[in-house]
Backbone bond lengths (Angstrom), bond angles and torsions (degrees), N, CA, C in turn:
res aa  C-N    CA-C-N  psi(-1)  N-CA   C-N-CA  omega(-1)  CA-C   N-CA-C  phi
1 X - - - 1.478 - - 1.531 109.38 -
2 X 1.321 118.67 130.98 1.481 121.06 -179.98 1.478 111.04 -76.79
3 X 1.310 117.03 170.69 1.446 124.48 176.92 1.525 109.22 -65.65
4 X 1.278 117.59 -39.81 1.466 122.13 177.30 1.537 110.78 -60.12
5 X 1.343 116.79 -44.94 1.416 119.55 178.18 1.491 116.67 -63.58
6 X 1.347 114.46 -30.58 1.505 121.81 178.78 1.513 110.49 -66.06
7 X 1.341 117.56 -22.98 1.438 120.08 -170.74 1.556 110.01 -114.61
8 X 1.287 117.67 25.32 1.454 122.30 173.32 1.543 109.00 -74.61
9 X 1.328 117.43 129.63 1.478 119.67 -177.73 1.531 108.46 -64.26
10 X 1.353 117.36 140.67 1.450 121.94 -179.58 1.555 109.49 -85.53
11 X 1.281 119.94 -14.74 1.532 122.34 176.01 1.476 114.12 79.97
12 X 1.381 117.54 6.11 1.473 118.02 -174.07 1.561 111.89 -95.22
13 X 1.299 114.81 2.63 1.536 116.64 -174.73 1.505 109.18 -128.87
14 X 1.338 120.53 152.52 1.427 121.83 179.16 1.567 110.57 -62.79
15 X 1.287 114.32 -40.31 1.476 121.91 173.79 1.506 106.27 -119.47
16 X 1.269 114.53 122.29 1.497 119.98 -177.20 1.510 112.03 -61.40
17 X 1.361 112.65 118.94 1.470 118.80 179.80 1.523 111.70 -59.58
18 X 1.315 118.29 -38.64 1.406 122.33 -179.16 1.523 110.18 -64.49
19 X 1.281 115.97 -39.43 1.474 120.97 178.42 1.534 109.76 -61.63
20 X 1.266 116.45 -45.92 1.518 123.78 178.78 1.521 108.10 -60.72
21 X 1.267 118.85 -42.37 1.483 122.73 178.86 1.483 112.22 -64.21
22 X 1.292 114.67 -43.92 1.515 123.38 -179.90 1.570 108.58 -60.78
23 X 1.373 113.82 -47.46 1.451 119.91 -178.46 1.518 109.24 -61.70
24 X 1.396 116.42 -47.15 1.435 119.63 -178.87 1.549 111.49 -62.49
25 X 1.273 116.85 -35.61 1.472 119.47 -178.57 1.471 111.26 -71.05
26 X 1.306 119.18 -27.80 1.425 125.06 -177.94 1.618 109.25 -78.18
27 X 1.276 116.73 -20.25 1.460 119.16 -178.98 1.504 111.29 -80.60
28 X 1.312 120.80 148.87 1.445 121.75 179.16 1.552 108.87 -62.29
29 X 1.274 116.48 148.11 1.464 121.26 176.71 1.559 109.63 -85.64
30 X 1.306 110.74 130.13 1.490 117.70 175.42 1.469 110.50 -85.84
31 X 1.327 115.90 137.93 1.463 120.84 173.88 1.509 108.61 -108.00
32 X 1.303 117.72 146.69 1.455 123.58 -179.46 1.457 110.61 -117.12
33 X 1.365 116.45 54.44 1.495 121.47 -175.02 1.524 109.87 51.50
34 X 1.380 115.97 42.96 1.450 120.04 -179.37 1.464 113.79 -134.76
35 X 1.347 116.37 33.59 1.461 120.14 -178.81 1.564 112.14 -57.04
36 X 1.323 115.66 -28.66 1.440 120.04 -177.77 1.520 111.27 -62.62
37 X 1.325 119.44 -22.01 1.477 124.53 -179.39 1.534 110.11 -72.82
38 X 1.301 115.98 -13.63 1.527 117.20 -178.07 1.516 110.85 -63.28
39 X 1.277 119.16 -20.11 1.465 122.72 -174.61 1.576 108.35 -72.35
40 X 1.375 114.67 -13.27 1.453 118.87 178.60 1.554 114.22 -91.52
41 X 1.312 116.72 6.31 1.450 117.70 -178.50 1.514 107.72 -57.40
42 X 1.337 114.90 135.30 1.475 123.82 178.42 1.490 115.28 84.28
43 X 1.341 117.07 -5.84 1.472 117.28 -178.53 1.513 108.27 -83.36
44 X 1.296 118.25 145.40 1.502 122.74 -178.92 1.518 108.50 -78.97
45 X 1.286 114.10 155.22 1.465 122.95 -175.83 1.542 113.55 -64.03
46 X 1.308 115.92 -18.08 1.491 117.05 -176.80 1.585 108.95 -105.54
47 X 1.322 118.97 11.13 1.475 122.15 -171.98 1.600 112.63 -109.53
48 X 1.333 115.02 17.41 1.455 118.18 179.46 1.534 112.33 -92.17
49 X 1.347 115.07 151.01 1.451 119.90 172.04 1.541 108.55 -84.39
50 X 1.276 118.23 165.18 1.510 120.25 176.67 1.547 108.56 -56.83
51 X 1.309 117.42 -41.70 1.535 117.83 -176.63 1.511 108.98 -65.06
52 X 1.318 116.33 -39.39 1.447 119.15 -179.30 1.585 111.98 -66.24
53 X 1.347 113.43 -40.37 1.469 120.63 177.00 1.536 108.30 -60.81
54 X 1.288 118.41 -36.76 1.465 123.34 179.08 1.513 108.98 -64.06
55 X 1.284 121.63 -33.13 1.455 123.63 176.89 1.489 111.34 -63.13
56 X 1.282 115.55 -45.72 1.471 123.63 175.59 1.580 111.72 -59.89
57 X 1.348 112.34 -45.34 1.491 119.81 -176.04 1.552 108.11 -64.36
58 X 1.313 117.00 -38.77 1.441 121.19 179.36 1.527 112.60 -62.50
59 X 1.263 115.76 -42.40 1.512 121.50 176.62 1.533 108.31 -67.11
60 X 1.296 117.37 -44.16 1.507 122.89 -175.50 1.576 108.80 -58.36
61 X 1.365 113.99 -44.23 1.429 118.37 -172.85 1.574 112.59 -86.65
62 X 1.281 115.03 -7.37 1.485 116.95 175.27 1.487 110.72 -103.21
63 X 1.404 117.48 -3.43 1.436 120.27 176.78 1.518 108.63 -87.86
64 X 1.307 116.79 139.61 1.437 121.92 178.44 1.537 110.36 -58.07
65 X 1.344 118.82 131.03 1.445 118.37 -178.53 1.553 116.35 -46.20
66 X 1.318 116.85 -38.99 1.441 119.09 -179.73 1.539 113.47 -71.09
67 X 1.336 116.48 -8.56 1.476 120.37 -178.47 1.503 113.92 -106.86
68 X 1.393 114.82 -1.15 1.412 118.68 -178.92 1.472 114.73 -56.74
69 X 1.352 117.76 -42.86 1.441 124.21 179.66 1.547 109.38 -61.02
70 X 1.318 118.58 -40.78 1.448 122.51 179.35 1.496 110.05 -66.49
71 X 1.292 116.18 -38.05 1.495 120.97 178.82 1.452 108.63 -62.41
72 X 1.354 120.29 -47.85 1.477 125.68 -179.85 1.458 109.41 -60.29
73 X 1.350 120.85 -37.94 1.508 124.20 175.87 1.496 107.58 -63.23
74 X 1.366 116.50 -46.41 1.443 118.03 178.41 1.509 115.23 -55.03
75 X 1.285 116.21 -43.96 1.447 124.53 -176.93 1.611 104.17 -63.11
76 X 1.259 114.27 -46.47 1.511 117.46 -177.66 1.509 111.76 -64.64
77 X 1.270 118.83 -43.25 1.464 121.36 177.67 1.481 111.66 -64.15
78 X 1.307 117.52 -27.93 1.506 122.75 -178.80 1.458 113.72 -88.23
79 X 1.395 114.99 -1.88 1.449 120.06 -178.97 1.485 117.62 73.23
80 X 1.368 114.22 29.91 1.396 123.44 -177.67 1.524 111.03 -111.20
81 X 1.399 116.69 119.71 1.432 117.79 178.62 1.576 110.62 -87.07
82 X 1.314 114.23 134.51 1.470 119.53 174.24 1.503 110.19 -67.55
83 X 1.356 121.55 138.27 1.462 122.83 177.16 1.518 107.20 -54.49
84 X 1.350 116.01 141.04 1.472 124.36 175.34 1.539 111.74 -48.88
85 X 1.340 115.20 -39.65 1.518 119.62 -172.78 1.499 111.22 -68.28
86 X 1.309 120.52 -13.80 1.481 124.51 -177.44 1.527 113.10 -110.12
87 X 1.292 118.02 -9.42 1.455 120.49 -176.26 1.541 114.59 -57.15
88 X 1.253 119.76 -51.01 1.423 123.05 -171.62 1.564 108.19 -65.08
89 X 1.367 112.10 -42.98 1.454 118.37 -179.68 1.492 111.48 -64.20
90 X 1.304 118.91 -45.69 1.406 120.88 -179.07 1.535 114.60 -66.56
91 X 1.290 111.82 -41.13 1.516 116.56 174.87 1.530 111.95 -64.18
92 X 1.235 120.26 -36.34 1.463 123.38 -179.69 1.553 106.23 -70.39
93 X 1.321 122.33 -38.14 1.388 124.80 179.04 1.546 107.22 -67.03
94 X 1.271 118.88 -45.60 1.499 124.35 -176.46 1.564 108.55 -67.25
95 X 1.286 119.31 -40.22 1.444 121.27 178.71 1.524 111.53 -69.51
96 X 1.246 120.08 -37.21 1.478 123.48 -176.55 1.568 112.42 -68.94
97 X 1.381 114.56 -17.29 1.410 119.62 -175.62 1.575 113.03 -122.00
98 X 1.335 115.47 18.93 1.459 116.58 -179.82 1.467 111.12 -98.67
């Protein structure tokens, strides 16, 4: 299957999710003074040490609340999973300022 075929809209949504993903992937990735987190690409959310979780926590709490959603998007586009212990908190911050 070609890349083009992978991104054919399924037609089940008002706005095609694949189209949104393609658009997001085409945009430049914003960094939040967190380039050091790139070393966690491909690591699963439950595989972090406490010290590594603290690195994510530090970035989360130094990011402006209105930018948390953008930071989460940045992590996703970079292939970095947020530690499970921070997910609820990060999503709550992102939702409260969206």
